[in-house]
C-alpha angles and dihedrals in degrees: 000000000000104000145176118210121209117190143120121187135057089270090069099047096080092052092052090049089050092054091051092047090052090058100250120151106242100194096177138012120206121201138161115276118272111279135199111271139170130019093307091050089225117170108261130181118247118260090258094047092051092047092049092050092049088055095048096249124149110255129199122187108187118177086220132018089200100078118105089240094054094044090051091049091052092048090050091061089079093217132190089205144338128225121209123194118171093324096158101225134089112242119223122229093257089059095044091050096047102084115076094236100028139250122298131199134206106214126186102226143055101266139256082032114083103006110178144037108332109032096145095053095041094051092057094041090054092051095246114170095199135038134150149177129267140189111219139174110252123239133174092267119084106272091328099128129117117278121239104175137013138190118186121218127191122227112224127210092255098041118125128193085261098054093041091047090058094050093046091049091054091047092051091050090053094049097048106069096049091044091054091045089055090047091053092048093047090237098110115124111219115203118197114230119255118261091223128069098035114164131167126224102214120201113273110259121210090236089065095061100077112096117240103207091191090074120092115279093247090057094046091050093050089047091054096046094042092056095045127143094001132063087353125218109254146195137178123251124196118251137169094263095040137286117334121211113232128187116217107214104172134018146156134207117255137168117273142110138206141106110335110265095018119127111238097199138004093267100072102270103154127195117233134190086283124002124354143262129222113218109222101175129023143168129211117215108275094012135096122264113266140185111256096258092053092043092052093051089062097033113025116202112195126211110272095034113144112228118197 
């Protein structure tokens, strides 16, 4: 089919690669404008933008898809369909209606649970044991369209947002080509979403990242893993020159009790409001992420240390 692809982060790259491998004609790729990245804050193209350029595809990076000029340019592409994967902009009705067969989205949850911007993080933070990826027909409502294809993915006790992201990206790339083939053949079955069980995956706010050790250990563990590797749940540890900010990047729940935030041994077992969590991977500010044993060699944390 003659397609446009709209996507921005790493999560979307595998889906674009799958479309090309399936032989579709991707006539234009849309992505968010280049943004400052790295220590030098140099403008860099998004992962999708860079991938598309490397494959000789036309790329457009409008700050807004809502302007009359951008809507007209999209309509002029004369598309069979458009595929949207974590693009980062809301599409107006004139854009959604432009392709002959419609616009289709790859979304990283089992809808209607976790509609919105951060479904992978929110699923782990909420303690969900199962999530998935779905292909749906886009509508004007936020992630409200009918579902055409689903793959379920389990969330393991050591999964982070990073590991789950990678598995869901692979699953989405697997689902997309057969879903489009069914759409082209008019054999796709479109299932409306249930009216019950709707939740919204709001964008992660910086204020959410600080760890609250007074919460139950299960909640603290889910919080840590749901925000790993980015933005990283953090706490402060005492040091000679003042508190040091530390990101907790991996944890597990263990038995233990004590004042919330107190370390119960010298291997980063931390008491919570009930139970305890063992920190398995951590990162000091300005340092690389390390497994706990390596972290402790450079920054020992004795039993009885109060973490804030």
